[in-house]
C-alpha positions in Angstrom: -31.5 6.9 -46.7 -30.9 3.5 -48.4 -27.1 3.6 -48.3 -24.4 5.0 -46.0 -20.6 5.2 -46.4 -18.1 2.7 -45.2 -17.2 4.3 -41.9 -13.5 3.4 -41.6 -12.9 4.1 -45.3 -14.6 7.5 -45.2 -12.7 8.6 -42.1 -9.4 7.4 -43.6 -10.2 9.5 -46.7 -11.1 12.6 -44.7 -8.4 12.5 -41.9 -6.0 9.6 -42.7 -3.2 10.7 -40.3 -5.3 11.8 -37.4 -5.4 9.5 -34.3 -8.5 7.3 -34.0 -7.6 5.0 -31.1 -5.0 4.9 -28.4 -4.4 1.6 -26.5 -4.0 2.8 -23.0 -2.1 -0.2 -21.8 0.6 -0.1 -24.4 0.5 3.5 -25.6 0.2 2.4 -29.2 -1.7 4.8 -31.5 -3.8 3.9 -34.5 -4.6 6.5 -37.2 -7.8 6.4 -39.2 -5.7 5.1 -42.1 -4.3 2.3 -39.8 -7.8 1.3 -38.7 -9.1 1.2 -42.2 -6.2 -0.8 -43.6 -6.3 -3.3 -40.7 -10.1 -3.7 -41.2 -9.6 -4.3 -45.0 -6.9 -6.9 -44.3 -9.0 -8.6 -41.7 -12.1 -8.6 -43.9 -10.1 -10.1 -46.8 -8.7 -12.7 -44.3 -12.3 -13.7 -43.3 -13.4 -13.9 -46.9 -10.4 -16.1 -47.8 -11.4 -18.4 -45.0 -14.7 -19.0 -46.9 -17.0 -16.7 -44.9 -19.5 -14.8 -46.8 -22.1 -12.0 -46.4 -24.6 -13.0 -43.7 -22.3 -15.4 -41.9 -21.5 -14.7 -38.2 -18.3 -14.4 -36.2 -18.2 -14.0 -32.4 -15.8 -12.1 -30.2 -14.9 -12.8 -26.5 -12.5 -10.1 -25.3 -11.8 -7.1 -23.1 -11.7 -3.7 -24.7 -9.0 -3.2 -27.3 -8.7 -1.1 -30.5 -8.6 -4.2 -32.6 -12.2 -5.0 -31.5 -13.2 -1.9 -33.6 -11.0 -3.2 -36.4 -13.1 -6.4 -36.4 -16.3 -4.3 -36.2 -15.3 -2.3 -39.3 -14.2 -5.5 -41.1 -17.6 -6.9 -40.5 -19.2 -3.8 -42.0 -17.0 -4.0 -45.1 -17.8 -7.7 -45.7 -21.4 -8.0 -44.6 -20.3 -10.7 -42.0 -22.2 -10.2 -38.8 -20.2 -9.7 -35.5 -21.6 -11.2 -32.3 -19.8 -9.7 -29.2 -20.1 -12.1 -26.3 -20.5 -11.3 -22.6 -17.2 -12.3 -21.0 -18.8 -12.2 -17.6 -20.8 -15.3 -18.4 -19.4 -18.8 -17.9 -19.1 -21.1 -20.8 -22.3 -22.9 -19.9 -24.3 -19.7 -20.3 -22.4 -18.7 -23.5 -22.8 -22.0 -25.3 -26.5 -21.7 -26.1 -26.1 -18.1 -27.2 -23.2 -19.0 -29.4 -25.2 -21.9 -30.9 -28.2 -19.7 -31.5 -26.0 -17.0 -33.2 -24.7 -19.4 -35.8 -21.2 -18.1 -35.5 -18.6 -20.0 -37.5 -15.5 -18.4 -36.0 -14.6 -17.1 -32.5 -12.2 -14.3 -31.9 -10.8 -14.1 -28.3 -8.0 -12.5 -26.3 -5.6 -14.3 -24.0 -7.7 -13.5 -20.9 -10.5 -15.8 -22.1 -8.5 -18.4 -24.0 -9.7 -21.2 -21.6 -13.3 -20.3 -22.1 -12.9 -19.9 -25.9 -11.3 -23.3 -26.2 -14.1 -24.9 -24.1 -16.7 -23.2 -26.4 -14.9 -24.1 -29.6 -14.4 -27.8 -28.6 -18.1 -28.2 -28.2 -19.1 -26.4 -31.3 -16.3 -27.5 -33.7 -15.4 -23.9 -34.6 -12.1 -22.3 -35.4 -10.5 -19.7 -33.1 -8.6 -16.6 -34.0 -6.7 -14.2 -31.6 -7.8 -10.7 -30.9 -6.6 -8.0 -28.5 -3.3 -7.9 -26.6 -0.8 -10.8 -26.0 1.2 -11.4 -22.8 3.9 -9.0 -24.1 1.1 -6.4 -24.9 1.6 -6.6 -28.7 -1.5 -7.0 -30.9 -2.4 -10.6 -31.5 -3.8 -9.6 -34.9 -0.5 -8.2 -36.3 1.0 -11.4 -37.5 -2.2 -12.6 -39.1 -2.8 -9.3 -40.9 0.7 -9.1 -42.3 -0.2 -11.9 -44.8 -3.7 -10.5 -45.6 -4.5 -8.3 -48.6 -5.1 -4.6 -47.8 -7.3 -4.3 -51.0 -10.5 -2.3 -50.6 -13.6 -4.4 -50.1 -16.8 -3.4 -52.0 -17.6 0.0 -53.3 -17.6 2.0 -50.0 -21.4 2.0 -49.8 -23.2 0.1 -47.1 -26.9 -0.7 -47.0 -28.2 1.4 -44.1 -30.7 -1.2 -42.8 -28.6 -4.3 -43.3 -27.6 -6.2 -40.2 -24.1 -5.3 -39.1 -23.7 -6.7 -35.6 -25.9 -8.4 -33.0 -26.2 -7.5 -29.3 -27.8 -10.0 -27.0 -30.1 -8.5 -24.4 -29.8 -9.5 -20.8 -32.7 -11.9 -20.8 -34.2 -12.6 -17.3 -36.1 -15.7 -18.6 -35.2 -17.9 -21.5 -32.5 -17.2 -24.2 -31.6 -13.5 -24.6 -32.7 -11.9 -27.9 -30.3 -10.8 -30.5 -30.9 -7.1 -31.3 -30.0 -6.2 -34.9 -27.6 -3.2 -35.1 -27.2 -1.5 -38.5 -24.9 1.2 -40.0 -27.9 3.4 -40.4 -28.6 3.2 -36.7 -25.0 4.1 -35.9 -25.1 7.2 -38.1 -28.5 8.2 -36.6 -27.1 7.8 -33.1 -24.1 9.9 -34.0 -26.4 12.7 -35.1 -28.6 12.4 -32.0 -25.7 12.2 -29.6 -23.7 15.0 -31.4 -26.7 17.3 -31.4 -27.4 16.7 -27.7 -23.8 16.9 -26.4 -22.3 19.4 -28.9 -19.9 16.8 -30.1 -17.5 18.2 -32.7 -14.3 17.4 -34.7 -11.3 16.5 -32.6 -13.1 15.3 -29.4 -11.3 13.0 -27.0 -13.1 10.1 -25.3 -12.2 7.1 -23.2 -13.6 3.7 -23.9 -14.0 1.3 -21.0 -17.7 0.2 -21.0 -18.0 -3.5 -22.0 -18.1 -3.9 -25.8 -20.9 -6.5 -25.7 -23.3 -3.6 -24.7 -24.4 -0.8 -26.9 -22.9 1.8 -24.6 -19.4 0.3 -25.0 -19.6 0.7 -28.8 -21.8 3.8 -29.2 -21.5 6.0 -26.2 -19.6 7.9 -27.3 -16.9 5.9 -29.1 -18.5 5.5 -32.5 -19.9 9.1 -32.6 -16.4 10.4 -31.7 -14.8 8.2 -34.5 -17.3 9.4 -37.1 -16.5 13.0 -36.1 -12.8 12.4 -36.5 -11.9 12.3 -32.8 -9.8 9.9 -30.8 -10.7 7.4 -28.0 -8.3 6.0 -25.4 -9.2 2.3 -25.0 -8.9 0.8 -21.5 -9.2 -3.0 -20.9 -11.6 -2.3 -18.0 -12.9 0.7 -16.0 -10.6 1.9 -13.3 -11.6 5.2 -11.6 -8.1 6.4 -10.8 -6.9 5.8 -14.3 -10.0 7.6 -15.8 -9.5 10.6 -13.4 -5.8 10.7 -14.5 -6.9 10.9 -18.1 -9.4 13.6 -17.3 -6.9 15.6 -15.3 -4.3 15.5 -18.1 -6.8 16.9 -20.6 -7.2 13.6 -22.5 -11.0 13.5 -22.2 -13.3 16.1 -23.6 -16.4 13.9 -23.9 -17.4 11.3 -21.3 -20.3 8.9 -20.8 -21.0 6.5 -17.8 -23.7 5.0 -15.7 -24.4 6.1 -12.1 -22.1 3.4 -10.7 -19.2 4.9 -12.7 -19.8 8.4 -11.4 -20.2 7.0 -7.9 -16.8 5.2 -8.2 -15.2 8.4 -9.5 -16.6 10.4 -6.6 -15.2 7.9 -4.1 -11.7 7.8 -5.6 -8.9 9.3 -3.6 -7.8 11.2 -6.7 -11.1 13.0 -7.3 -10.1 16.0 -5.1 -7.0 16.9 -7.3 -8.6 16.1 -10.7 -9.1 19.0 -13.0 -12.1 18.8 -15.3 -11.1 21.9 -17.4 -11.1 20.0 -20.7 -14.3 18.1 -20.2 -17.2 19.6 -22.2 -19.7 16.9 -22.0 -20.7 14.4 -19.3 -23.5 12.0 -20.2 -25.2 9.3 -18.0 -27.6 6.5 -18.8 -28.9 3.3 -17.4 -30.6 5.1 -14.4 -31.0 8.6 -13.2 -28.0 10.2 -11.5 -28.7 10.8 -7.8 -28.9 14.4 -6.8 -25.9 14.3 -4.5 -23.7 13.2 -7.4 -25.1 16.0 -9.7 -24.3 18.5 -6.9 -20.8 17.1 -6.4 -19.8 17.3 -10.0 -21.4 20.7 -10.5 -19.1 21.8 -7.7 -16.2 20.7 -9.9 -17.5 22.9 -12.7 -19.1 20.2 -14.8 -22.7 19.1 -15.4 -23.8 15.5 -15.7 -26.6 15.2 -18.3 -29.1 12.3 -17.8 -30.0 10.4 -21.0 -32.1 7.5 -22.0 -32.0 4.9 -24.7 -32.1 1.2 -25.3 -30.1 -1.4 -27.2 -33.0 -1.3 -29.7 -32.7 2.5 -30.2 -29.1 2.7 -31.2 -29.1 3.9 -28.2 -29.6 7.6 -28.0 -33.2 8.9 -27.8 -32.9 11.4 -24.9 -30.0 13.4 -23.5 -30.5 16.4 -21.3 -29.1 19.8 -22.3 -26.7 21.5 -19.9 -28.6 24.7 -19.9 -31.6 23.2 -18.1 -30.0 20.3 -16.2 -30.0 22.1 -12.9 -33.6 23.3 -13.2 -35.0 20.0 -14.5 -33.2 17.6 -12.1 -34.1 14.1 -13.0 -35.1 14.8 -16.6 -33.6 13.0 -19.5 -34.3 16.0 -21.7 -36.2 16.1 -25.0 -36.3 13.7 -27.9 -33.2 14.2 -30.1 -33.1 15.2 -33.7 -33.9 12.0 -35.5 -36.3 10.3 -33.1 -40.0 10.7 -32.6 -41.5 9.9 -29.2 -45.0 9.4 -28.1 -46.7 8.5 -24.8 -49.5 5.9 -24.8 -51.9 5.7 -21.8 -53.3 2.6 -20.2 -56.2 2.6 -22.7 -54.0 2.7 -25.7 -54.6 6.4 -26.5 -51.9 8.9 -27.4 -51.2 11.4 -24.5 -51.3 15.0 -25.7 -49.4 17.7 -23.8 -48.2 17.0 -20.2 -48.9 13.5 -19.0 -47.7 10.0 -18.4 -47.7 6.8 -20.4 -45.6 4.2 -22.1 -42.7 5.6 -24.1 -42.8 4.5 -27.8 -40.1 5.4 -30.4 -39.8 5.8 -34.1 -36.9 6.9 -36.3 -33.8 5.7 -38.3 -32.0 4.9 -35.0 -34.5 2.1 -34.3 -33.5 -1.6 -34.8 -35.3 -3.5 -37.6 -35.9 -6.2 -35.0 -34.5 -9.3 -33.4 -32.4 -11.7 -35.5 -34.2 -14.9 -36.4 -37.0 -14.1 -33.9 -40.1 -12.8 -35.7 -42.3 -13.4 -32.7 -40.2 -11.2 -30.5 -40.0 -8.5 -33.2 -43.8 -8.6 -33.7 -44.4 -8.3 -30.0 -42.1 -5.3 -29.6 -43.5 -3.1 -32.4 -47.0 -1.6 -32.7 -49.0 -2.3 -35.9 -48.1 1.2 -37.0 -44.3 0.7 -36.6 -43.5 2.2 -33.2 -41.1 0.5 -30.8 -42.6 -0.2 -27.4 -40.0 0.7 -24.8 -41.6 -0.9 -21.7 -40.8 2.3 -19.8 -43.3 4.6 -18.2 -42.4 8.2 -19.1 -43.7 11.6 -18.0 -43.7 14.8 -20.1 -43.9 18.1 -18.4 -45.4 21.4 -19.5 -42.1 22.4 -21.2 -41.8 19.2 -23.2 -39.1 17.7 -21.0 -39.3 14.0 -20.3 -38.8 12.0 -17.1 -38.5 8.3 -16.7 -41.0 7.1 -14.1 -40.1 3.4 -14.1 -40.1 0.2 -16.0 -43.6 -1.1 -16.5 -42.5 -4.5 -15.2 -40.9 -3.0 -12.1 -44.1 -1.3 -11.0 -46.1 -3.2 -8.4 -49.5 -2.9 -6.8 -49.8 -2.6 -3.1 -53.3 -2.6 -1.6 -54.7 -1.6 -5.0 -52.3 1.3 -5.4 -49.5 1.6 -8.0 -46.0 1.8 -6.6 -43.1 2.9 -8.7 -39.8 1.7 -7.1 -37.8 4.5 -8.8 -39.8 7.1 -6.8 -39.1 5.3 -3.6 -35.4 4.9 -4.4 -35.1 8.6 -5.2 -36.5 9.4 -1.7 -34.2 6.9 0.0 -31.2 8.3 -1.7 -31.8 11.6 0.1 -31.2 9.9 3.4 -27.8 11.1 4.7 -26.5 7.5 5.4 -27.6 5.9 2.1 -25.3 5.7 -0.8 -27.4 3.4 -3.1 -31.0 2.1 -2.8 -32.9 -0.5 -4.8 -36.6 -1.3 -4.2 -38.4 -4.3 -5.5 -42.0 -5.6 -5.1 -42.4 -8.8 -3.2 -45.4 -11.0 -2.3 -47.4 -10.1 0.8 -50.5 -11.9 2.0 -52.3 -8.8 3.2 -51.5 -6.3 0.5 -50.7 -8.4 -2.5 -47.2 -6.9 -2.9 -45.1 -4.6 -0.7 -41.7 -3.0 -1.2 -38.4 -4.5 -0.1 -35.4 -2.1 0.0 -31.8 -3.0 -0.4 -29.3 -0.3 0.7 -25.6 0.4 0.6 -24.3 2.7 3.3 -22.1 5.7 2.6 -18.4 5.1 3.5 -17.8 5.3 7.2 -21.6 5.5 8.1 -24.2 3.0 9.3 -27.8 2.8 8.3 -30.3 2.5 11.2 -32.9 0.4 9.4 -35.3 0.4 12.4 -35.6 4.1 12.0 -36.2 4.2 8.3 -39.9 3.5 8.2 -40.6 6.5 10.4 -38.2 8.6 8.3 -40.0 7.5 5.1 -43.4 8.6 6.4 -42.4 12.3 6.1 -41.7 11.8 2.4 -43.9 9.0 1.1 -47.5 7.8 1.3 -47.8 4.8 3.7 -48.4 2.3 0.9 -45.2 3.3 -0.8 -43.0 2.7 2.2 -40.9 -0.5 2.0 -41.8 -3.1 4.6 -38.3 -4.4 4.8 -34.9 -2.8 4.6 -31.7 -4.8 4.2 -28.2 -3.3 4.2 -25.8 -5.0 1.7 -22.2 -4.6 0.7 -22.9 -4.7 -3.0 -25.7 -5.3 -5.5 -26.0 -7.8 -8.4 -25.3 -5.8 -11.6 -25.0 -6.3 -15.3 -21.7 -5.5 -17.0 -23.2 -2.1 -17.9 -23.7 -1.3 -14.2 -27.4 -1.8 -14.0 -28.8 -3.5 -10.9 -30.3 -6.9 -11.7 -33.6 -6.6 -9.9 -34.6 -10.1 -11.0 -31.7 -11.6 -9.1 -32.9 -9.7 -5.9 -36.4 -11.0 -6.4 -35.2 -14.5 -6.9 -33.2 -14.4 -3.7 -35.7 -12.6 -1.6 -36.7 -14.6 1.5 -40.2 -13.7 2.9 -39.9 -12.5 6.4 -42.4 -11.0 8.9 -42.8 -7.4 8.0 -43.3 -4.4 10.3 -46.9 -3.6 11.2 -48.4 -0.9 9.1 -48.8 2.5 10.7 
């Protein structure tokens, strides 16, 4: 597939008057025709400013329908969009912005101060995006003067860079993962096949737009299928439950922290999930108690797995087997091949364990302007190395064992923190659990556990080692347990284990039993 269609133009041709986006804050509705016309006007505005195919523009904003207008304008013109992480201070964004080569920075009013600080240092122009103080669209006035003429012939090179997503680098400068239109179409097929996505679905967009999930799970698949998405500036559990209860959400995706927040909301008891057909989850496995709670409300959370580099959907569990295969991320979806590679570099046949490697049209071409990183991430025969250890059972279902880099060796034995975390989450007082490997003079490394208590409960950390012995081999039991109010997270809700490791203070650990 060398070419794909211009997404906004094709949807405007098929269903011009159907609603594509709803701005939750203002109630403003945008049809597919509106989105396509606005994207054409914005694309022409950028071209008239002297930008050309291959140039970059950056965006620093909360979620708003006009972000997608900018995304589709980038697709029409061949100008690359670089969404920036608004949680980072200007000092962290400055080297990323410089490395991206962006010539223009779009921003909303929430980040005007940061945007001006960045622009002053880089000598770049600023343009408004998102909502103003009176909730009107900041783009409206600019777009009134721009031409709505179509750009190009409606065909897009499938593998051409479209936008760049910077990974959360733990050391050095984050890498810019190339995203393409071909990847987005492949993700739409993978996600739709797995979730049963169909015409007219309703979604809610709140995950940050500088992460692949904010754009692709499931907002772009819903858009390409002719459905609508309600766009919230940020996640709010009560608001989301209100949308679900009113039937405004049929397809939903979140990370475990999102489902946890929904379950703790005072509105969860009265919320009706009658309209919801699909609940997906990524980033980490959903704890069993959350699966059980939502099943009690008549809906099934389906675990999935993917990466920024995979578009992202590779796995998404099917509802029919979710209760029987708890913890599984399902089977590889329609357009993605998966293989397991053992420690000796051999391909694992049948049931077994090894590094997950991926191949398919949903896979990134590589990292922008970083051939060394691209070379190191792909095998010589073209498979993407995930860095995750996976297990395939006798029925072909996959389970994520852990990140290779998170595994540690204690007394010569491999310890997978995810396995220990899963056990700790079954303790009646534990709401969340994170385990890291830390240095130990005797054993090389041992586990350190960070725990969040369930509301209204206390965790007796002194009793936890004895409790763990009934569930885990001695070398797997953490040697320290710390109860915390919260955990450091990325904007996508993933726990930043590197921050915990950096802040860990070595203390005398309990004697081994």
